[in-house]
N, C-alpha and C positions, 0 to 999 in steps of 0.2 A: 504493502500499499505505498502510496506514494507519501509526504508530508503535507497535509494542509496548509493552509493559507492563515488558518486561525483555530485555536484551541478556545474552547468554552470550557470555563471549570464553574459547577455548579456543587455546592455543597450541601445536602438535604438531610432531613432529618423529620419524621412524622409529618411529611408535606403531602401524604398521599392523595388528599384534596386539592391541591394546588398543579401536583407535579404533570397530570397529563397537560395540561393548558400550557405551562411553561414548555413541555417538550414540542410540543404543536406550532407554537411560536418559531422557534429554532428551525424546527424541517420547513416551516413555509416563510423560511428569510428570501428575498431576492438574491441573497448573493450564498452559494451553495456549497464551497470547497472551506469546509470547517470538521471539527472532532468536537463531541459534546461529552465531555465528563464529568459523570454525577458520581458524587461520593457519598453514598446513603452511610451514616452517622450511626448504625445500630438502630435503625428506626424499627417502633412495635406497632404501628400501622401498615396498611397495604403500601404502602410506598415501593417499597423493591419491586413487588407483586407489580402494579403499575408501569414503573421503568422497564421492566423487560417486557412488559405487553407489546411496546414499540421495536419493531423488527424495522433496525436501521442500521448496518456497517457502521457509521460516524456515531453511534451510542456507543461507550464505555461505561460499565457500569461497578463500581468497587464499593463492595460491602464491607463493613465494620463490626465485629462481634460486641465491639464496647464503643459507648459515645465517647469521644474524644474533642466534639467541639467545631466549630465553623473555622476558625485559624488554622486549626489542623488539616483540617480537609480541604484548605484554599492552599496551602502548602503543598501536600500531598499533589494536589492537580497540577499544580505550577511545576512539580518534578517529574509527572508524568505526561505533561504537554508536550507534545511533537512539533508543533509551529513554534517561530518565534516571535506569534505575539499572541497574546493571551485575554482572554475575554473574562469579567468574572461577574457571575449572575447568582442571584437565588432563585428557588424553584417557586415562593410565590409571587414574582416578579413577572410580567412582559417584557419582553425588548419588542421594538415599534420592528414594523415589516422589513425594513432598510436597515437595521441596526449594525448589521456587521458590514454589509456594503458601506455604510458609512466610516465602521471604525479603519475599516481597512483604507479605507481613501484619505480620512484626517491622519494616520499612520505616514501614510507614504508621503503627503505635503509636508508632514510636517517630520523630517530625517532627525531633529536632535532631541524630538521628544520622546520620553522614557512613559510615559499614560497622560492619558485622556479620560475624562469622563463624559457620559451620556446619562439623559433623562432613562428612569424606566418607570413603568407603570405598575401598582401593585394591585393582586388581585383578590375576590373574594372565592368561597369554598366554592363554587360553581365554575370560577375559571374566567369570571369574566370582570375586565377594570371596573375597579373602585372610585375613579376617576383620579386616586391622588397619586402624584410623582414625586420619585426620588430624584435629586440632583444636585449637582454643588452649584452654588451661583457663578455667574456669568464673570470672568476677568479676575477669580477670586488668586491672589497669586502665591508661591511657593511657600513662604515663609507662612502665611495665613493656611494654608492646607497642614500645615506642619503642626501649628499651633491648637489646631481644632481637632488634629488627631491624636494629641497628644493631653489638649486640656481637657477634653470632652467632646464625644462623639467618636465616629472610629470611620474618616473620612477616606482615607488611603483604600481600604477594601469595600467600597459603595459599591454594589450591585449596578451594574451598566459600565465599569472602570475597565479599561485595554490598558495592557499595560506589557513594555516586551520582558519576553521569555528571562533573559539574562537579568536586565534591572530589579525582575523581582527575586529570583533566586542569588542575587550578588547584595 
């Protein structure tokens, strides 16, 4: 299998009620050269069964016997990613249909950038967008992002974030 243009890392815990909509949104992207790495963090609901029901060779499911948290799932996903560009997402959020195309485009147009942030839409238990959107404010400086990350909130790992794999692992 050739190296995908982008790896999407999605930690997931007890999100059986959301995961089908999230996976479907990625499979319906306008840009299709990606792998979808889903790390199930010892879910006790039907999350794993729902993920396995999607028969697409781009989906890679990693299951854990013990819950280790989102950060560990994200780190494992970055290590498993084959692409140079890695997108981080959450299973209770939906990407816009052109999210991956926009992410690849922004990173190509900004070769000195290590990371870019895109908004994501929260979904309800029926997989419908709630109208709530997560994103960083436009024009936020690097120092402001770091300040917010260490003094409240965790902006560096916002769903919708796209980062160079080497930067994430470095």
